[in-house]
N, C-alpha and C positions, 0 to 999 in steps of 0.2 A: 458394507461400504456405503458412505454417504454420497449420493449423486451430486454432480455439479452441472446442471443442465444449461445454465446461461454461459458458463465458460466453454462448455462443449459446443454450443451453437456458434459462439463467436469464433472459435478455432476452426470449425468446419468452413465458415465463410473465407477465412484467411487461407486455409489450405487449398481451397478451390481456386483462389485468385493469385497466389504467389508461389513460386517454386521453393522458397525457404520461409518457414515460419518459426519464430523464436518465442518460447515461453520463458519469461523472466520472473523470478520471485525468490523469496528467501529460502534457505535450506529447510527441508521437511515441510514444505507448504503443499505438497501433493502434485508437483509437476510431473514426476515419473508415472504416478498412478493415472493422472489425466491423460498423458500421452498414450498409455496402453489402450485407452478406450477407442483409439482409431485404427487398431488392427495393423500396425506397421509390419512390413515384411522383414525388416532388419532392424535390430536394436543394438547400439553400442553404448556402454557405460564407461566413461573415461576414468572412473574410480576403480574399475575392475581390471586387475592386472592382465587377465586373459584378453579382454577387449583392447587394452593398451598395446599388447603385443600384436594383435591382428592389425591394428592401425599404425604400426611402426612404419609401414610403407602405405600411407593412406590412399594414394592414387591407385595403386595396385589392388587394394582391398575394396575400393568403392566404385571404380569406373565400370565394373561388369554387373553391378546391381541394378535392380529396377524396383519400381513401386515406392512406397513410403519408407524412408530411412530415418530412424530416430538416433540422435547423438546426444547423450546426457553429459552434463558438466563440461560443455565444449570450451569454456574459457580456459581450461587446463591446456589446450593445444591450439593456441591462436593461429598457428601456421595452417590450420585447416581452412580458414576463411577464404584465402585466395583460390584454393583448390575447389571449394564449393562453387565459386563463381564460374570456374571453367566447366565443372561438371554439369551444372544446371543449364549452361549455355549450349552444351554439346550432347547432353543426354536427356532428351525431352520426356523420357519415361520415368525420370527420377523426381521425387519430392522429398524435401528434408524438413524434419521437425527437430529443431535444436533447443536444448534446455540449458539454462544457466542461472546461477545465483549471484552474479555480480553485474549489475546493470551497467555501471559506468564503463567497465572494461569491455563487456560484450558489445555494447552499442558502438563504442568507438572502433573496435576491431572490425565488426561486421559492416558498419556503414562505409568504411573506406573501400571495401572490396565488393560489397553486395548491394550497393545503392540501386534502388528500383527493383530489386529482386527479393527483398526480405520485408516481412511484416512482423510486428511485435505484439505480444499479448502478455500483460502483467497478471500474475497469479499470486495473490496473497493467500492467507488461510481461509477457512470457511467464512461465509457471510450469511446473513439472514435468509437469503434466497436459497441457500443450501440446507440449512438446519431447521428452518421454519420460524416464523415470528414468535411463537409461544416460547421458544428457547432462548430469547434474547438475554435473560439474566445469566444463564450458564455461559453463553458465548462471551458476554461482557467479563465475567469473572475469570474464566479459563483461557480466554483468547481463542483465536481461530486456527492456530496450527493444529492439524488433524489429530495428532497423538495426544496433544494437551486437551483438546475438546472431548475426545472420546474416552478419556481416562475414567475409570470406575468410581473415583472419589476425588474430593478436593485435595487430599494428601497425595494421591497418585499423580494428579495433574501438576501439583507443585513440584514433586520430585523430578518429573520429566522436564519441566521448564527449567529447573535449576541445572540439570545436566545439559540441556540444550544451550544455555548461556555459556556454561563452562567450555563445551566443545566448540562453540562458535568463536570464542575468544582465543582458545589455546590451539585449535587446529585449523579452522576455516580461514581466519584472518591471516595467519602466516602462509597458508597455501596460496593466497592471492598475492603473495609477494609484499605484504605490508608488514613492516618491522616495528610495530608498536608493542611494547610488552603487554601481556594479557592483563596483568594487575593494574597497569596504568589505564588501559582502555576500559576495564570494568569500573574503576573509580570514576572515570569521565562519564560513562554511561549512567551510573547512579546519580551523579550530579546533574546530568541532563534531565532526569526525572523531576527534579525540583523546579525546572523551567517548563515542564510539560503544560501545553496550553497557553504559554505566555509569549509575549514578544521578546525575541532574543536580543540581548545586549552583549555584543561580542567583547567589548572592553571590560564590562563588569564581570563576565564569565571568566575571561583570561586572568583577571586579578584574583578571582576566587580560586581558580585552579592552579595558579602560579606558573603559567606558561604564556607565551606570546599569542597575540591575536591570530597570527598566521597558523600557529600550531592548532588552535581551537578550530579554525576553518578546515584544516587538514583532517582532524579527527572526525569532524562532522561529515566531511565528504566521504570518509570511509563508511560511517554508519548509514548515511543516506544512500550510498551506492550499493549497499548490501541489504537494502529494504528494511532497515531497523528503525529509522526515524523519517519523519516527513517534515520538510521545511516548507510551510505554506506561505507563499509570497503575498505581499500586500498589493491591492489594486490601487493604482494611482489615477484617480479621476481628475479631470481638469476643473478643480474647484478652488475657491478662494480660501477654504478652510485649511488649516495645518493638518497634513496627513501623517499617519504612522507609516514609515518607510522601511522598517526592518521586518524580517520574517517571523512567523510564529512557529514554535517547535512542538512536535508531538512524537512520542514513541508509538509506532504504528500498531503494534499488537498489544491489546489491553492486557492479555495474560502475562506477557513479558514485563510490561510496566508494573503489574502487581507483584511479580516476583522480585523485581529490582527495588521495590519500595516496601518489601516485607508485608504485603497484603496477601494472606494465605486463605482466608475464608470469607464467606459472605458477610459474617459479622465484622471481621476486620475492615472490610470495604465500607460497610455502612457507618462505621464510627471513625473512619480515617479522615484527616484533614485534606486529603487529596481526592475525596469522593467526587466533588464537582468537576475537577480537572480530569479525572479518570472518565467520567461520563461524557465530557465534551470530546475527548479524544476518540472514544469508542463510537459515539454517535456520528462524529464527523467522518470516520473511516467508512461506516456503513452507508452514509448518505453519498459519499464520493463514489463508492462502488456502484450504487444504484443509478446514479446520474451517468456514470460511464465516461466522463471526460478524462483526457490525459492530465497528468500531474501539472503540466505547465499551463493548463487552461482553467485552473481553479485557484481562487484567491480568497483572502479575507479583506475586509475594509474597516478602517478605524480612523478616527480623528483624535487629535490631542485633547479635544473637549469632551471625549467620552462616548460619542456615537460610534456604533460598530455593527458589523454583520460577520458572523463566524465563517460563513461560506458564501462566496459570490462567484457567479459564472454567467456566461452569455450563451444563448441558444435560441433558435427559431426567431432571430432578429430582435431579441429583447434581453433585458437584464433580469436575473433571478437571484434570490437570496434565501439563506437558511440561518436562523438564530437558534442556538442550542441551549435548552434550559433543563436543569434537573429540578422539576417542580411538578406537583400533581395537577395544578391548575394555572398555567402561565397566563400572564396578562400583557396587554399592549403597554409598552413603555415609551417615554419620550425619545429614547435612543433609537428604538425601532421606527418610530414615526419619522425621525430625521433621516435615517438610512433609506426608508421607503421613498422619500421625496428627493433627497440629494442624489441617489443613484437611479432614480426613475425606474424602480423595480416594477415589473409586471405582477409579481407576487412575492410575498415574503412568508415562508413557513417557519413555525416555531416547533422544532423537533424536541419531543419530550417523552418521558417514560409512561405516560398514561395510555388509555385504550380507546379514546374517542377523538375524531377529527371534527373540529367546529370552527366557524368563522369568528374572528375577533374584531375585525374592521374591514372596510373595503380593501381588497388585495392582501389581506393578512389572515392566516388560519393556522391552527395547530396541526401537527402531524405526528401520530403515535409511532414510536420506534418500531413496533412490531409489524407495521404496514410496509416496511421496506423489504419486501420479499419478491420484488419483480423489478425489471428495468424501469427507469423513470418515465412517467407518462404525464405530461404537463397539464392537460385539461382535467384529468382524473384526480390529480393531487390537490388541486385548488378547491377549497371549500369557502364559498362566499359568505359574507356576513349577513 
């Protein structure tokens, strides 16, 4: 089993501070395996008919318990949330670790009844901190979903991912109460892959897909709410320049992106016209997880004149940026210089597939992808010119 030390450490802090902690993430991302690491006294899986029967009267089943209680796939029984509020307020010996694969529904349901009592931890698939920097090529090709990454061959990984996509569309989506035909959502998801790494034009996409703008937004909400896509919002600085104000779209797991675009082998990837886009999405997800900011705290920045930064965030009283390049020897470009000055960046990193960190200019340095094996450390990451 591949250890996930940083997720474990983050969860220990939350479990100590909050009576209810939620692990949110896509199906088969390792939520249940991670939860077992904490030695829960009681575990209920709401996909298990036996556990469903035990919790048919949840108050009777739960109120006499003590210690850590795990409830898996809790979004299946939303009426549990008000009960959990009552239990944690009246049973000080109880702690709950709840798991869910539908962020939109789970957050809405829990925040209404558990405000101030619940903390959230998002768990995607494996990251470089879990598998080691030397394995970045495999992680990029196979994706981070544990069974895809640990498959014995490219062919095995492909077969598992193909089945995962089919199950997600045909079983998981309907179980969330979403009535979009599986074939329609698959076709939509494949079309999204052509916009991977691009600014999303809703009107253009709706014309291409042949549905209304509102339908496009609803389908995107489904895929974003189930952790399949990332809509990276633009940063609106108070500048005189014309800013890009629409989000950029990414398929979050690189392995699923490759399956949906018929990229099955390392050779397929190296010769595919989506190579650069695939690299950008993979590198962005790894950087975002290392930085550790919430989704709504990370942005991209771009002007209509062409200046841009792929990832922008604020921390420690300053502005920081990452530009992602698939190049063996990145160089400073006018676009980077403009971004550095317009955004008043403390440092701009160029994330690339090489193996050396070196300075390019004052406040600009390269950052090898394989170095993203620990939480972000601002002074250590910056290499001065």
